[in-house]
N, C-alpha and C positions, 0 to 999 in steps of 0.2 A: 335289875343289875345292871352296872354301868360296864361302858366296856372296858375298863381297868381291872374292873373286879370278874370279867369275865372268861373263863375257862376256853370257849369255842362259840363260835357263828356258822350259821348256818344261811345260806344266799340262795335264791332261786334264781335260775340261769335262764331265760327262755329263749323257746325257738326264733327267728323272725322270717319273714317272707320279703324279695324284691319285687314289689307290684309290677315292674319294668324294669328294664335295663338296656339303658343306652352305652357302648363303648365309643368313645369320640378320638380315639388314636390313644398312639402310644407316645410317654413321655420320657424327658430325658435321662430319669432315672430308673427305667425299664418297665415301670408300670404302667399302666393304662388309664385314662380320663377315663372318669365314670360320672352316668346323672342316674342314679337308681332310688323310685321312691322308695322306702322302708318301712314294715312296721313291725312290732313284736306281738307274739302270739303268744298263749296261755297254755301252753306246751312247755314245760319246765324242765330242767335237771334241779339238780340239788347239790351246792357245793358244801362241806362240812370242812372249817378249818380250828384245828383244836391248836393251843398252845402247848408245847413239848418243854423238860426239865434244861434239855440242852439250847443251840443255838442252831441248831439242825434244822432243813423245810425237807420234810420226807413224802412221798406220794403213799399212800396207804393203800391205794388202788392200782388197778390196770386198765387200759380198755384195750380186747386184744389185738394183736396186731400193734400197737404202739410201743415203741421201747418207752420207759416210763421217765427217761432223760426228754422226750421229743411232746408228753401231754400238757398240755396249754395252761390248766390250771395250779399245777406243779413249777412251771417254769414263769408263770405271772406272778406265785410266792416268789420265788427264787429272786423275780427281778427286783422286786420293791425291796426283799431285805438285802441285796446288793447297794438299794439307794438311802437306806434307811438305818441300817444296821441296829435290828430291834434287841435287845439281851434274851427274847426266848427266841427259839424257833416253832415251828408250826407242824403240824401233820393235816395233809392234804386229802379230802377224799370225797369223790365223786359217784352220786347215784344219777344215773343214765337213766331218761326216757326219750330223749331228741336224737331221732338216727343221726348216725355218725356218716359224713360224706354224701350226705344230701344235698348240700345247699341249705339249711335251717340254722348255720352258723352254730351248733352246738358248742364246738370247739373254743369258739372266740367268746362265746355269751358263758362258757365256764373261766374263761381268763377273769374277762373284766369281774365276777362273781368274787374268783379268789382276789382282785385286787381290792374289792371295795369290802369285803371281810376283814383281809391282812389291815387292809392300813386303820379301821378303827380299832381292830382287837388290839395292834401294837400304838393305837395313839399318837399315828403318823402327822395326821391331820392335814394330808396333801388335799388338794381340791377336787374338782371332779375334772378339769381341765387336765389336771401335772399329770390325774392317773390316765388321762386319755390318751395324755401324749405318753407315758409309759407304755399305754397298752397298744398303741400302733407299732411299737419292735417289734410286737407279737403277733399282728394281722391286720390288717385294712378293716375288718370289722368292730375289732376291739371297742374303738372310741363310740360308736353308736349304741353297745351292749353297758358299756358305762355311763352314759344318758339316758340310754333305756326310754324311750320317747318315739312317736312319728316323727320322719324325718325323712329328707330328700338330701341323698346321700352323694356327693361330689369328691372331685377330687381322686383319691384313691379310696376312697371313700374316707378319711377323716374329716370332711369338711360337711358338718351337719346346719341343710336351711329346714325353717317352718314348713310343712307337711299340712295340705288338708285334708280331714281324717276321711277316708272312703266313704260313700255311703252305707255299705253292708258291713257288717260287723262280725261277720261272719265268714269261714273259710272251710271249706273242703280240702283235707291235705290226702295227695297218694303219692305213695314211693315204690316207685319197681326195685324190683332185685339188683341190680346194677346199677353203677356205681359210675359218676364223673369226676374226673381229677379238676381242679378248676383251672392249674397250669396247663393240661392236656386241652381243653374247653379252649382258653385263649391261645393255644399254638393252634389249633385246628380253625380258629378264626377267619381266616382268611378264607380258605378253600369251604369253611360251611357257607360265608357271603356268595357265593361263587354259584354255590348249589341249595338254588330256591325253586327245583324243581322234586320230581319223583317220588310226591308223597310225604313229603314232608311238612309236621303240621307249622302253618306260618305262626309267630308269636310277637309281640310288645317287648320281643328277647332278643339282643344282638347274638349273644350264646345260645340261639334257640336251634339254628342249625348244625351248629358244630356238637353239640351236646346231643342230638338227636341222631347224626351220623356216628359217633361215640357209642351211645346206648342205645338202640333200634329200639328196646322196651320203651323209652319215654314216648317216641310217636303213640305206642297203642296206650298206652294211662291217658295220655292228653287226648285222645279220639274217643275211648272210654269216659272221662269226664266230661265232654262236650255232651255225650248222649244222656248224662246223667243230672248233671247242671245248668246246660246253655252255655257256658263258657269254660276254657282252660288255660292256665299259666304256667309257666316256668320260673320255678326263683333260683336266681343265682345261674350256676351252670348247670345245675341239678343233681340230683336229678328227681328231686322234689315238685310234682307237680301239685295245683292247686286250683281253686273257683272259688270266687266274693260270691257269698249269698246272705240275705235279709236277715235270717234267722235261727236259731240252734236246728229247730226241725227237719228243713230243709239243708242244709249244711252237712247232718247227721245223717239222712234219708240218701243223698248226694256218694257220700263217705259208706255206706252200709253196703251200696250196688259196686263198689270199686272193692270191697274187704271181698265181696262173694266173689268177684270175679279171681281172686288171688292177689289181691294188692294190699299193702300195709296202709292201712288208711284210719281215719278218724276226723271229727270236726271239732276246731277251735276256736276260739273267740279274740279276733282280734282288740290289742289292748292297746286303751289310751291313757294310761297313767304315763306319767314324767320319769320315773327312777325306782328303782326296787329299794323295799325296806329292808332292814336287818333287824336278826332276834338274837337276844345274847341266851346261847346253849338249845335254842328252838326257832323254827319259822314264825316272827307276826305275823296275824292272820288278821290285820284291819278291815283288808277287804279283800275277799276270796271270791274267784270267780274258776270254776270247774269247766272245765272243757267236758263236752259229751261224747268220749273217745271211743272210737268202733276198731275192734282189731287186736295187735300186741301194743299198742298203746296204751298205759294205764293212764287215768286220769292223774291230776297234779295239780295243786292249786297255787295262784300265782299271786303274789301280791304287790301292788304299786302305790307309792306315792302322788297326789294328786298333786 
């Protein structure tokens, strides 16, 4: 089925991990200058976009606690519609698997997936660079998910530089019940840098101390991860914590230990693809990699072109 004849497309929207995070100062535009090696994971949401008989862009799902017009996948479709003026509108639906508000980029990934799907469904013909520029209006992480490859994020996150793949191919990820708002973490950054004592876990993440002060559960999870896996890191501003491990078995064992302690935890594979495949009416499964998930996160296949 060609994109012109397709009535709907489903795109997989992967999570991400920031392997480290350095904040290099505040920019004149109010954003912070970042340096963040980042990788996509094979834990994915699914974004489905379906043509409508009218020209409306409608969200057919709702994330609890988020007003419909603030939902990023809908906003992305609406933004592209304003740019290209398609003849038909779309319904936008998201099947969520990535925990919200955990620093895993689920909302930004959903937005990128919606841009990719609508661009193809409408035959708009925008390049990845054009889609990334549009996505930057919605969030700093959206350009990373448009290209969806391992990269070093610089600037406010919109500049992608090549990244040498980590040796470990798997991650044990654990998410405490508490959440950390990104804006609050940056606001607390200065105070967090001053408080490098008091039992907080030292991290290669400049938001680590601030995140632990805002969500003390993070410290407990980091310590539990170190016991289970030998290392522990924080993704973005949190609250997701993770450890890199060489095998699925070791990642699943560490995740199971965290899950038994009451965390939402799972093992996921680090993706080495370049960008998402699009399916007409269904997900194209040319390359399927399924994570060994533990806890309440279901398995979800991810499809990437190399």
